[in-house]
C-alpha positions in Angstrom: 90.2 108.8 94.2 92.5 107.0 96.7 91.2 103.6 97.9 94.4 102.3 99.6 92.8 102.5 103.0 89.8 100.3 102.1 89.5 96.6 103.0 88.5 95.7 99.5 91.8 97.1 98.2 94.1 95.7 100.9 92.5 92.2 100.9 92.8 92.0 97.1 96.4 93.3 97.3 97.2 90.5 99.6 96.2 88.0 96.8 92.5 87.2 97.7 89.3 88.1 96.0 86.8 90.1 98.1 83.1 90.9 98.1 82.2 93.6 100.7 79.0 94.2 102.6 77.1 97.4 101.9 79.0 100.4 103.0 78.8 104.2 102.8 81.8 105.5 100.8 83.3 109.0 100.9 83.2 109.2 97.1 79.5 108.4 96.5 76.2 109.4 98.0 75.0 105.9 97.6 75.6 102.8 99.7 77.9 100.5 97.7 79.1 96.9 97.5 82.7 96.5 96.4 84.0 93.6 94.4 87.8 93.3 94.1 90.3 90.8 92.8 94.2 90.8 92.6 96.0 91.3 89.3 99.0 88.9 89.3 102.2 88.6 87.3 102.9 84.9 87.9 102.7 84.6 91.7 103.3 88.3 92.4 100.3 90.7 92.9 101.0 93.8 90.8 97.6 95.5 91.0 94.0 95.4 92.1 90.8 95.3 89.9 87.7 96.8 91.7 84.1 97.2 90.7 81.1 98.6 92.5 77.3 98.1 92.6 74.6 99.8 94.7 74.4 98.3 98.2 70.7 99.1 99.0 69.4 96.2 96.8 69.1 94.1 99.9 67.1 96.8 101.8 64.9 97.3 98.8 64.0 93.6 98.9 63.4 93.8 102.6 60.9 96.6 102.1 58.9 94.6 99.7 58.4 91.7 102.1 55.3 91.9 104.3 52.6 89.5 105.6 49.8 89.7 108.1 49.8 93.1 109.7 53.2 93.2 111.3 55.4 90.7 109.4 58.8 92.0 108.1 62.2 90.6 107.0 65.8 91.8 107.2 69.3 90.4 106.6 72.4 90.2 108.8 75.9 89.0 108.2 77.9 86.4 110.0 78.8 88.9 112.7 75.1 89.8 113.1 75.5 93.3 111.6 72.3 94.4 109.8 73.1 94.7 106.1 69.5 94.8 104.8 66.4 96.3 106.5 63.2 98.1 105.7 64.6 100.9 107.8 67.9 101.6 105.9 69.2 103.7 108.8 70.2 100.4 110.6 72.3 99.6 107.5 74.0 103.0 107.1 74.8 103.1 110.9 76.2 99.6 110.9 73.8 98.5 113.7 74.1 95.0 115.2 71.0 92.9 115.7 71.6 92.7 119.4 70.8 96.4 119.5 67.2 95.9 118.4 66.1 92.6 120.0 66.4 90.7 123.2 65.4 87.3 124.7 61.9 87.2 126.1 63.4 87.5 129.6 65.1 90.8 128.6 68.6 89.4 128.4 70.9 89.8 125.4 70.2 87.2 122.6 73.8 86.0 122.4 72.8 82.3 121.9 70.6 83.3 119.0 73.3 85.5 117.5 75.9 82.7 117.8 73.5 80.6 115.7 73.6 83.2 112.9 77.4 83.1 112.9 77.3 79.3 112.7 75.0 79.4 109.7 72.1 77.6 111.4 68.4 77.9 110.8 65.4 77.7 113.1 62.6 79.5 115.0 62.3 81.2 118.4 60.5 83.9 120.3 62.1 87.3 121.0 61.3 90.8 122.1 61.5 93.3 119.3 60.1 96.9 119.4 59.0 96.1 122.9 56.7 93.4 121.6 56.7 89.6 121.8 57.5 88.3 118.3 58.0 85.0 116.5 61.3 84.9 114.6 62.5 82.6 111.9 66.0 82.6 110.5 67.7 80.8 107.6 71.2 80.9 106.0 71.7 82.4 102.5 74.0 79.9 100.7 77.6 81.0 99.8 77.4 84.4 101.5 77.4 83.7 105.3 74.4 86.0 105.6 71.1 85.1 107.4 67.6 86.0 106.5 65.4 86.9 109.5 61.6 87.1 109.4 59.6 88.4 112.3 55.9 88.9 113.2 54.1 89.9 116.3 52.9 86.8 118.1 49.6 88.5 118.9 49.2 89.1 115.1 50.1 85.5 114.4 47.5 84.2 116.8 44.8 86.9 116.7 42.3 84.8 114.8 42.5 81.8 117.1 38.8 82.0 118.1 37.5 81.1 114.6 40.5 79.6 112.9 43.0 78.5 115.6 44.7 75.6 113.9 44.4 77.0 110.4 46.0 80.4 111.4 48.9 78.8 113.2 49.7 76.6 110.2 49.2 79.5 107.8 51.4 81.8 109.9 54.2 79.2 110.1 54.0 78.4 106.4 54.1 82.2 105.6 57.2 82.6 107.7 58.9 79.7 105.8 57.7 80.9 102.4 58.8 84.4 102.9 62.2 83.2 104.1 62.5 81.0 100.9 61.5 83.9 98.6 64.0 86.3 100.2 66.8 83.6 100.2 66.1 83.0 96.5 66.2 86.7 95.6 69.4 87.4 97.5 71.0 84.2 96.2 70.4 85.5 92.6 72.2 88.7 93.5 75.0 86.8 95.2 75.4 84.4 92.2 75.8 87.4 89.8 78.4 88.9 92.1 80.3 85.6 92.4 80.2 85.2 88.6 81.9 88.6 88.2 84.4 87.6 90.9 85.2 84.4 89.0 86.0 86.3 85.8 88.2 88.7 87.8 90.0 85.8 89.4 90.9 84.4 86.0 92.2 87.8 85.0 94.3 88.0 88.2 95.9 84.7 87.2 96.8 86.0 83.7 94.1 84.1 81.9 92.4 86.6 79.5 90.7 83.9 77.3 87.6 83.4 79.3 84.3 84.2 77.5 81.7 86.2 79.4 78.2 84.6 79.3 75.9 86.6 76.9 73.1 86.5 79.5 75.2 88.7 81.8 76.3 91.0 79.0 72.6 91.7 78.2 71.8 92.3 81.9 70.6 95.9 82.3 71.7 96.0 85.9 75.1 97.1 87.3 76.3 93.5 86.9 75.7 93.8 83.2 77.7 97.0 83.1 80.6 95.4 85.0 80.6 92.4 82.7 80.7 94.6 79.6 83.5 96.6 81.2 85.5 93.4 81.9 85.1 92.4 78.3 86.5 95.8 77.2 89.4 95.4 79.7 90.0 91.9 78.3 90.2 93.2 74.8 92.6 95.9 75.7 94.9 93.5 77.7 94.9 91.0 74.9 95.8 93.7 72.4 98.7 94.8 74.6 99.9 91.2 74.9 99.7 90.7 71.1 101.6 93.9 70.6 104.3 92.7 73.0 104.5 89.4 71.2 104.9 91.1 67.8 107.6 93.5 69.1 109.4 90.5 70.7 109.3 88.6 67.4 110.6 91.7 65.5 113.4 92.2 68.0 114.4 88.5 67.7 114.5 88.7 63.9 116.7 91.8 64.1 119.0 90.1 66.5 119.4 87.2 64.2 120.2 89.6 61.3 122.8 91.5 63.3 124.4 88.2 64.3 124.6 87.1 60.7 126.3 90.4 59.7 128.8 90.2 62.5 129.9 86.8 61.3 
């Protein structure tokens, strides 16, 4: 498998750690997230360490989110590309959010999209699926991603006759709570990924003494498998280093002996 043409390889080769967005690879039938880090000899990058996990976790979370009759949630990156949606076709096709929604006057929602790229949060009204909808958006910490929650405005306000004020408040609270739940869930995933990246960064700097948290080693997800793999890599590298030290010591002793004989 040749990965030289992929960003996660080239960015790590340039000396930086990298966490990709979900992508469709040519060596797997699954959408993947790549996590890579440079392997360095002093200041020189001599290799790249890459790990993968399934990329549809975000879309699976999106599918589980629903409220009222039409409420749904999805996730976009800082460039407003959809990376998690109940309709995973948007993710696999690399669709941008401006392809599925517009301002209420029919114009492109460039102002809204710029707020995503700036990591802002707020609420607005947009046209989605040819319907007027209320939209709430919030930043997912440490990722640059934004969680977007939408609901048909007619759905949000349909019970005004009997419970006007209560339904409005409940609807707004529901939007906020759903956003918080999704942010929390995605933050947990991102924290696990960042933990693996931190271990890989230590390896890239030549520090193979770091201890992997037992909580992550017992994790039954792909993160747990990656952490256990890193531990095995750490053991192998430490064994190689110890062997080199031993051989160097033996060579030094033999050199001293030869020097004594020559005298």
